[in-house]
C-alpha positions in Angstrom: 74.7 115.0 96.7 77.4 113.0 98.4 78.8 114.5 101.6 82.0 116.4 101.1 84.4 115.1 103.7 87.2 117.6 103.0 88.2 120.3 105.4 85.6 119.5 108.1 85.6 121.6 111.2 87.0 120.0 114.3 83.5 119.8 115.8 80.1 120.1 114.1 78.2 123.4 114.5 75.2 123.3 116.8 72.7 123.9 114.1 74.2 121.3 111.6 71.6 118.7 110.6 72.1 115.2 109.2 73.4 115.0 105.7 72.1 112.1 103.7 73.7 111.1 100.4 72.2 109.4 97.5 73.0 106.0 96.3 71.4 103.1 94.5 70.8 100.0 96.6 71.7 96.6 95.0 70.2 94.7 97.9 67.3 96.3 99.8 66.6 93.8 102.6 66.4 96.2 105.6 64.9 99.6 105.1 66.6 102.3 107.2 64.4 104.3 109.6 64.8 107.7 108.0 63.9 109.4 111.3 66.7 107.7 113.2 69.5 110.0 112.2 72.2 111.4 114.3 72.1 115.0 115.4 74.9 117.3 116.4 75.2 118.1 120.2 72.9 120.8 121.4 75.7 122.9 122.7 77.8 125.1 120.4 81.5 124.3 120.0 83.9 125.4 122.7 85.2 128.2 120.4 86.6 128.2 116.9 89.9 129.9 117.9 92.9 128.8 119.8 93.8 131.5 122.4 97.2 132.0 123.8 97.4 132.8 127.5 96.1 136.3 127.9 95.6 136.7 124.2 93.0 138.8 122.4 90.2 136.5 121.1 89.6 138.8 118.2 93.2 138.4 117.0 93.7 134.7 117.7 94.3 132.4 114.7 91.6 129.8 113.8 92.2 126.3 114.9 93.3 124.0 112.0 90.5 122.1 110.3 90.5 118.3 110.8 90.4 116.3 107.6 89.3 112.7 107.1 92.0 112.4 104.3 95.0 112.6 106.6 98.3 113.3 104.8 100.9 110.7 104.4 102.9 108.7 101.7 99.5 107.3 100.5 97.2 109.0 98.0 93.5 109.6 98.4 90.8 109.2 95.8 87.2 108.2 95.3 85.7 105.5 93.1 82.3 104.2 92.3 81.1 100.7 93.1 77.8 99.0 93.8 75.8 102.2 93.4 77.8 104.4 95.8 81.0 106.4 96.0 83.8 105.1 98.2 86.9 106.8 99.5 90.2 104.9 99.5 93.8 105.5 100.6 96.4 103.6 98.5 100.1 103.1 98.5 102.5 100.9 96.5 102.4 98.7 93.5 102.0 94.9 93.1 99.3 92.4 94.1 96.3 94.1 95.6 95.7 93.9 99.4 92.4 95.5 100.4 92.1 96.5 104.0 88.6 96.9 105.6 88.2 98.6 109.0 85.8 97.8 111.8 83.8 100.0 114.2 84.3 102.7 115.3 87.3 103.2 113.0 87.8 104.2 109.4 90.6 103.8 106.8 93.2 105.4 109.2 93.2 102.2 111.3 95.4 100.6 108.6 98.1 103.3 108.5 100.8 101.0 109.8 99.9 98.2 107.4 99.7 100.5 104.3 103.3 101.5 104.5 104.6 98.0 105.5 102.7 96.3 102.6 103.9 98.9 100.1 107.5 98.4 101.2 107.0 94.6 100.8 105.9 95.0 97.1 102.1 95.1 97.4 99.4 97.6 96.3 97.8 98.4 99.7 94.4 100.0 99.7 92.5 101.0 102.8 88.7 101.4 102.2 86.1 103.5 104.0 83.0 101.4 104.3 79.6 102.8 103.2 78.4 105.4 105.6 81.8 106.0 107.2 84.8 108.3 106.7 84.9 109.7 103.2 82.4 107.3 101.6 78.8 107.9 100.7 76.1 107.8 103.4 73.2 106.2 101.6 69.7 105.8 103.1 69.7 102.1 102.7 72.1 99.2 101.9 73.6 98.3 105.3 72.8 94.6 105.4 75.8 92.3 105.1 75.1 91.1 101.6 75.1 94.6 100.1 78.1 95.7 102.2 80.1 92.7 101.0 79.2 93.5 97.4 80.6 97.0 98.1 83.9 95.4 99.0 84.1 93.1 95.9 82.8 96.0 93.8 85.7 98.2 95.0 88.1 95.4 94.0 86.7 95.5 90.4 86.7 99.3 90.3 90.4 99.2 91.2 90.9 97.3 88.0 91.8 94.0 89.7 90.2 90.6 89.3 91.4 89.3 92.6 92.7 90.6 95.9 94.0 89.6 99.3 91.2 90.7 101.6 91.9 91.8 105.2 89.0 92.8 107.5 88.8 93.8 111.1 85.7 93.3 113.4 82.6 94.3 111.4 84.9 94.6 108.4 86.1 91.1 109.2 82.5 89.8 109.3 81.9 91.4 105.8 85.1 89.7 104.6 83.7 86.3 105.6 80.6 87.2 103.6 82.5 88.4 100.6 84.5 85.2 100.4 81.2 83.3 100.3 79.4 85.5 97.8 82.3 86.2 95.4 84.9 83.4 96.0 86.7 84.0 92.6 87.6 87.5 93.7 89.3 86.6 97.0 92.8 85.3 96.6 93.4 85.0 100.4 91.4 86.0 103.4 92.6 87.5 106.7 90.0 88.0 109.4 90.8 89.9 112.6 88.6 90.0 115.7 85.6 88.6 113.9 83.8 85.3 114.3 82.3 83.5 111.3 78.7 84.9 110.9 77.1 81.6 111.8 79.3 81.3 115.0 78.4 84.8 116.0 74.7 84.2 115.4 74.9 81.1 117.6 76.7 82.9 120.3 74.3 85.8 120.4 71.4 83.3 120.8 72.9 80.9 123.4 76.0 82.4 125.1 75.4 84.8 128.0 79.0 85.9 128.1 79.1 86.9 124.5 75.7 88.7 124.9 77.1 90.7 127.8 80.2 91.5 125.7 77.9 92.9 123.0 76.1 95.2 125.4 76.8 98.2 123.2 75.2 96.4 120.2 72.1 95.8 122.3 72.1 99.5 123.1 72.3 100.4 119.4 68.8 98.9 118.8 67.1 102.0 120.3 66.1 104.8 117.9 67.8 108.2 118.2 69.4 107.8 121.6 72.6 105.9 120.4 73.3 108.5 117.7 73.0 111.3 120.2 75.2 109.6 122.8 78.0 108.8 120.2 78.4 112.4 119.1 77.9 114.1 122.4 80.9 115.8 124.1 83.1 115.5 121.0 82.6 111.7 120.7 83.7 111.1 124.3 81.8 107.7 124.4 83.8 106.5 121.4 87.0 107.3 123.2 85.8 105.3 126.3 84.9 102.3 124.1 88.4 102.4 122.5 90.2 102.5 125.8 88.0 99.7 127.3 88.4 97.4 124.3 92.2 97.4 124.2 94.6 95.0 126.0 97.9 95.9 127.6 98.8 98.3 124.7 96.5 101.2 124.6 95.9 103.0 121.3 97.9 106.2 120.9 96.0 109.4 121.8 96.2 110.9 118.3 94.4 107.8 116.9 91.7 108.0 119.6 91.2 111.7 118.9 90.9 111.0 115.2 88.2 108.3 115.7 86.3 110.7 118.0 86.4 113.3 115.3 85.3 110.8 112.6 82.1 109.8 114.4 81.0 113.4 114.5 80.8 113.8 110.7 77.1 114.2 110.1 75.2 110.9 109.7 78.2 108.8 110.5 76.9 107.7 113.9 73.6 106.6 112.4 75.0 104.9 109.3 77.9 103.1 111.2 75.5 101.3 113.6 72.9 100.3 111.0 74.7 97.0 110.3 74.4 96.1 114.0 70.7 96.9 114.0 70.3 94.6 111.0 72.3 91.9 112.8 70.0 91.6 115.8 66.7 92.6 114.2 67.0 90.1 111.3 67.6 87.0 113.5 64.0 85.9 113.4 63.1 87.4 110.0 63.2 85.5 106.7 66.1 87.6 105.4 68.3 86.9 108.4 67.5 83.1 108.4 68.2 83.0 104.7 71.5 84.8 105.2 72.6 82.3 107.9 71.8 79.4 105.6 73.8 81.0 102.8 76.8 81.3 105.0 77.0 77.5 105.3 78.8 77.5 101.9 82.5 76.6 102.4 85.1 79.3 101.9 87.7 78.4 99.3 90.2 81.1 100.0 93.2 80.4 102.3 92.2 82.0 105.6 94.3 83.5 108.4 92.1 84.1 111.5 93.7 86.5 114.1 92.2 87.0 117.5 93.3 89.0 120.6 93.3 86.8 123.6 92.2 89.8 125.8 89.5 90.9 123.4 86.5 91.9 125.6 84.1 92.5 122.7 84.5 89.4 120.5 85.4 86.6 122.9 88.0 84.1 121.9 85.8 81.1 122.3 83.2 82.7 120.0 85.8 83.3 117.3 87.4 79.8 117.7 86.0 77.3 115.2 85.9 79.4 112.0 88.0 76.8 110.3 85.0 74.6 110.2 83.7 76.7 107.3 87.0 76.9 105.4 87.7 74.3 102.7 91.3 75.6 102.2 94.4 76.2 104.3 93.4 77.8 107.6 95.6 79.2 110.4 94.3 80.3 113.8 96.5 82.9 115.5 95.7 83.9 119.1 97.7 86.9 120.3 98.3 87.0 124.1 97.5 90.2 125.9 96.0 91.8 122.9 92.5 93.2 122.8 90.1 94.1 120.0 92.6 95.9 117.8 95.6 93.7 117.0 96.6 95.7 114.0 96.9 98.8 116.1 97.9 97.4 119.5 100.7 95.3 118.1 101.2 96.5 114.6 104.7 95.0 113.9 103.7 91.6 115.2 100.4 91.6 113.3 101.9 92.9 110.1 104.6 90.2 110.1 101.9 87.6 110.5 99.9 89.1 107.6 102.9 89.4 105.3 103.9 85.8 105.9 100.3 84.6 105.1 99.7 86.6 101.9 103.3 85.8 100.8 102.4 82.1 101.0 99.4 82.6 98.8 100.5 85.1 96.2 100.0 82.6 93.3 
């Protein structure tokens, strides 16, 4: 049964185990190690009640439950695509703009853009990727080909033939892939903090600086340990990553707290890092080599490529050059002083750039 994300406690109980969901795999290139699932911290929560100073613990009111489906002007719903169930938040009417988050975020990363796009006359939809947020956690299907088919499948399930696709970080990588695999579905492409997959592969094989910047990805290759570390101490490590990866404008504390909560949903830590395990482990395997060859195909969608100049995770010189693979209008936008999360660090500036780009390519 799919994991019910509604009304989750603020922290998992000490005896909660991993919750795997069912799902049919369209592409089964990289079987998941079923034993490498995340576990809740060994310690019990710090108490389920909020106590006033000097209050009676027996009479204290329970702390409010945290919910992945945060309230707002948007609506939440689930839909089926590519053999799994996906959670989306949507707002507005008009041409479809599909927003795909990166790691360690979920749909909430696009809260600023959801409202701005809707006000500008678009149907804005923020997606939770497979294994994250309110979407299904399937035992397999975390290779880039299958995850890209999730994205294009969601577009079809929304009743649309085409969409403006916007992806950040790992979601940006999948957006590159989707534009190659299903070019007729992508009306325009906006990639944020993500190198073209062939450029990233080359950098991880030859560039010591980019390898060092991906130190966390190297650490994800171990079994068990990464999952335990990510959920320990209420997701404290995720908070440290978020703070370290931003530029001059830190993320607001409420957003950091939300991402720390989201990583603690059972099985999320495991599922969310499986694509990074595939990335490195497949490099010398036939499926990884075949994928790299397939990504030589030119992208026919007009492409906006946004990069933070102060991004310590995906270095600017690694991202630079994506236009080599685009046989359509291409714009490179480097944002000074901005780190790994341009859409959250400078939401007004980023959104203005996005609206200008998709406005130029509505027809």
